[in-house]
KEMAR-50674 format. One record per residue (C-alpha): x negated, y negated, z; chain. Coordinates in nm, 3 decimals. Layout:
<sites>
+---------+---------+---------+-----+
:       X :       Y :       Z : mol :
+---------+---------+---------+-----+
:       X :       Y :       Z :   A :
...
+---------+---------+---------+-----+
</sites>
This chain:
<sites>
+---------+---------+---------+-----+
:       X :       Y :       Z : mol :
+---------+---------+---------+-----+
:  -6.587 :  -1.748 :  -5.184 :   A :
:  -6.249 :  -1.538 :  -5.047 :   A :
:  -6.077 :  -1.748 :  -4.749 :   A :
:  -6.117 :  -1.548 :  -4.439 :   A :
:  -5.809 :  -1.428 :  -4.322 :   A :
:  -5.705 :  -1.388 :  -3.949 :   A :
:  -5.515 :  -1.140 :  -3.771 :   A :
:  -5.199 :  -1.236 :  -3.646 :   A :
:  -5.075 :  -1.069 :  -3.306 :   A :
:  -4.714 :  -1.113 :  -3.138 :   A :
:  -4.659 :  -1.168 :  -2.779 :   A :
:  -4.455 :  -0.892 :  -2.810 :   A :
:  -4.757 :  -0.622 :  -2.962 :   A :
:  -4.958 :  -0.787 :  -2.647 :   A :
:  -4.680 :  -0.699 :  -2.394 :   A :
:  -4.613 :  -0.344 :  -2.529 :   A :
:  -4.982 :  -0.275 :  -2.540 :   A :
:  -5.011 :  -0.337 :  -2.157 :   A :
:  -4.698 :  -0.213 :  -2.051 :   A :
:  -4.757 :   0.139 :  -1.939 :   A :
:  -5.062 :   0.378 :  -1.937 :   A :
:  -5.435 :   0.333 :  -1.888 :   A :
:  -5.484 :   0.021 :  -2.029 :   A :
:  -5.197 :  -0.163 :  -1.806 :   A :
:  -5.421 :  -0.011 :  -1.494 :   A :
:  -5.763 :  -0.130 :  -1.615 :   A :
:  -5.664 :  -0.454 :  -1.783 :   A :
:  -5.408 :  -0.627 :  -1.533 :   A :
:  -5.251 :  -0.955 :  -1.627 :   A :
:  -5.534 :  -1.194 :  -1.478 :   A :
:  -5.868 :  -1.050 :  -1.562 :   A :
:  -6.222 :  -1.085 :  -1.394 :   A :
:  -6.495 :  -1.209 :  -1.639 :   A :
:  -6.625 :  -0.825 :  -1.622 :   A :
:  -6.273 :  -0.729 :  -1.736 :   A :
:  -6.257 :  -0.926 :  -1.987 :   A :
:  -6.570 :  -0.895 :  -2.125 :   A :
:  -6.527 :  -0.517 :  -2.185 :   A :
:  -6.185 :  -0.604 :  -2.360 :   A :
:  -6.296 :  -0.791 :  -2.559 :   A :
:  -6.574 :  -0.631 :  -2.663 :   A :
:  -6.853 :  -0.920 :  -2.606 :   A :
:  -7.114 :  -0.973 :  -2.310 :   A :
:  -7.014 :  -1.182 :  -2.010 :   A :
:  -7.264 :  -1.467 :  -2.105 :   A :
:  -7.040 :  -1.540 :  -2.395 :   A :
:  -6.719 :  -1.594 :  -2.200 :   A :
:  -6.934 :  -1.808 :  -1.971 :   A :
:  -7.069 :  -2.017 :  -2.274 :   A :
:  -6.718 :  -2.043 :  -2.443 :   A :
:  -6.528 :  -2.167 :  -2.130 :   A :
:  -6.839 :  -2.419 :  -2.104 :   A :
:  -6.781 :  -2.520 :  -2.444 :   A :
:  -6.384 :  -2.590 :  -2.394 :   A :
:  -6.316 :  -2.264 :  -2.630 :   A :
:  -6.098 :  -2.079 :  -2.371 :   A :
:  -5.889 :  -2.410 :  -2.248 :   A :
:  -5.565 :  -2.246 :  -2.146 :   A :
:  -5.698 :  -1.912 :  -2.083 :   A :
:  -5.919 :  -1.951 :  -1.789 :   A :
:  -5.893 :  -2.082 :  -1.444 :   A :
:  -6.133 :  -2.122 :  -1.168 :   A :
:  -6.093 :  -1.990 :  -0.864 :   A :
:  -6.352 :  -2.088 :  -0.642 :   A :
:  -6.694 :  -2.012 :  -0.796 :   A :
:  -6.530 :  -1.736 :  -1.021 :   A :
:  -6.352 :  -1.755 :  -1.370 :   A :
:  -6.031 :  -1.552 :  -1.375 :   A :
:  -5.881 :  -1.546 :  -1.726 :   A :
:  -5.516 :  -1.449 :  -1.842 :   A :
:  -5.500 :  -1.143 :  -2.040 :   A :
:  -5.242 :  -1.224 :  -2.287 :   A :
:  -5.361 :  -1.589 :  -2.351 :   A :
:  -5.709 :  -1.437 :  -2.427 :   A :
:  -5.569 :  -1.177 :  -2.672 :   A :
:  -5.355 :  -1.413 :  -2.831 :   A :
:  -5.605 :  -1.713 :  -2.880 :   A :
:  -5.874 :  -1.459 :  -3.008 :   A :
:  -5.693 :  -1.271 :  -3.225 :   A :
:  -5.459 :  -1.577 :  -3.369 :   A :
:  -5.693 :  -1.870 :  -3.365 :   A :
:  -6.036 :  -1.745 :  -3.336 :   A :
:  -6.285 :  -1.886 :  -3.135 :   A :
+---------+---------+---------+-----+
</sites>
């Protein structure tokens, strides 16, 4: 069986992608769960599950009863390390 290769993305690539234009406005540096789910193309329930399983450590912060996700950290974690 072939070994799975993951795409490696750099911080520079993430910064450049979100520096100007529609994506910069639509996906600010700190995301709501709705924004993060849309950006990652996963259901909100998946993000909540990943968080409860500790898979989003370093990417998420609870603010009251709401979760906020750090966009760049989330992208780097998903694209470079996988969940």
